[in-house]
C-alpha positions in Angstrom: -17.8 28.7 69.6 -19.3 32.7 69.8 -22.6 31.6 67.7 -23.8 30.6 71.0 -24.2 34.0 71.8 -25.8 35.1 68.9 -29.9 35.3 68.7 -32.3 35.5 66.1 -33.6 39.2 65.0 -36.6 39.9 65.7 -39.1 40.7 62.6 -40.4 44.6 62.4 -44.2 44.3 62.5 -46.4 44.8 59.7 -47.7 48.1 59.4 -51.1 48.8 59.1 -53.0 50.4 56.8 -55.9 52.4 57.1 -59.2 52.8 55.3 -60.3 55.4 53.7 -63.8 56.1 55.7 -64.1 54.5 58.5 -67.2 54.1 61.0 -66.4 54.9 64.3 -67.0 51.0 65.6 -63.9 50.0 64.3 -61.7 52.5 65.2 -62.9 52.2 69.0 -61.8 48.6 68.9 -58.5 49.6 67.1 -57.9 52.0 70.4 -59.0 49.2 72.8 -56.3 46.9 71.5 -53.0 46.6 72.6 -50.4 47.8 70.9 -46.7 45.9 70.4 -43.7 48.2 69.9 -41.2 47.6 67.0 -38.2 46.8 69.2 -39.8 44.3 71.4 -37.9 41.1 72.3 -39.5 38.3 73.5 -38.1 37.2 76.9 -35.9 34.8 77.3 -37.3 31.4 78.7 -35.7 30.4 82.1 -33.9 27.4 80.8 -32.1 29.9 78.3 -31.5 32.4 81.4 -29.0 29.8 82.7 -27.5 29.1 79.7 -26.7 33.1 79.0 -23.1 33.6 79.9 -22.0 36.2 81.2 -19.5 39.2 80.5 -16.0 37.4 81.9 -17.4 33.9 80.3 -18.1 35.7 76.9 -14.6 37.7 76.7 -12.7 34.5 77.8 -14.6 32.5 75.1 -13.8 35.7 72.7 -10.0 35.7 73.9 -9.9 32.1 73.0 -11.6 32.2 69.6 -9.5 35.2 68.9 -5.9 33.2 70.0 -7.9 30.0 67.6 -7.8 32.2 64.4 -4.8 34.0 64.3 -3.1 30.3 64.6 -5.1 29.4 61.7 -4.2 32.5 59.8 -0.7 32.3 60.7 -0.4 29.1 59.4 -2.2 29.7 56.1 -0.1 32.4 55.7 3.7 31.8 56.5 5.0 28.8 55.1 8.2 27.2 56.4 9.6 30.4 58.7 13.3 29.4 59.4 15.2 30.6 62.4 17.9 32.4 60.1 15.2 34.4 58.2 14.3 35.5 61.5 18.0 36.3 62.2 18.4 38.4 58.6 15.2 40.5 59.7 17.4 41.2 63.5 20.1 42.2 61.0 17.8 44.2 59.2 17.2 46.3 62.4 20.5 46.7 63.5 21.3 48.1 60.1 18.5 51.0 59.8 19.5 51.8 63.5 22.9 52.5 62.9 21.3 54.1 59.8 19.0 56.3 62.1 22.1 56.9 64.4 24.5 57.7 61.6 21.9 60.4 60.2 21.2 61.9 63.7 25.1 62.6 64.4 25.1 64.6 61.1 23.0 67.0 62.4 25.5 67.4 65.3 28.2 68.3 62.2 29.1 71.6 62.8 30.6 72.0 59.1 27.0 71.4 57.7 25.6 74.5 59.0 21.8 74.8 59.8 19.2 72.4 60.3 16.9 72.5 57.5 13.6 71.1 57.0 15.0 68.7 54.5 17.5 67.2 57.2 14.6 66.9 59.3 12.5 65.1 56.9 15.2 62.7 55.8 16.0 61.6 59.6 12.1 61.0 60.5 12.1 58.8 57.1 15.0 56.7 58.5 13.8 56.6 62.2 10.5 55.3 61.2 11.6 52.5 58.8 14.1 51.4 61.8 10.9 51.2 64.1 8.7 49.7 61.9 11.2 46.8 61.5 12.0 46.5 65.1 8.3 46.0 65.9 7.7 43.7 63.6 10.6 41.8 65.2 9.3 42.3 68.5 6.0 40.9 66.8 7.8 38.1 65.6 9.4 36.9 69.0 6.1 37.4 70.5 4.4 35.3 67.6 7.0 32.4 68.2 6.5 33.0 72.0 2.8 32.0 71.8 3.2 29.6 69.5 1.4 30.8 67.0 4.2 30.9 64.5 6.4 27.5 64.2 10.1 27.8 63.0 11.3 24.6 61.2 14.4 23.1 62.7 13.3 24.3 66.3 11.5 21.7 69.2 8.9 23.4 70.8 9.3 23.4 74.5 
């Protein structure tokens, strides 16, 4: 769809070579001729101007194409997604969140003493794992809602 917005590149003009010894007459003729600039693009014809989309139209087509590309790539990449698989991802998110909260609470244990760099690194690692998988589950939900990911055994709306 977006190929209607592309146009052919204008070739750069060829460089002219000057003769070693030129007579004044040919040089005068060269100076009087108009010089074309290297980046000059031809003006579009009047009929093409009516077919040229505005920014809003272009962005609308781009969004439509993007949705089509995502849907096609998801269909090619994800084979046989089931509700059970998404439920397992949700359970993993819950376990990781529990581990993160437990690690955080261990920092508050009075018997442990001061908090060191290794404890903070471990807390960061556990939090990043939880947040990454939670973000993935959110993206799965969005893909199902948008129709990009079809679930086996679930009827579409």
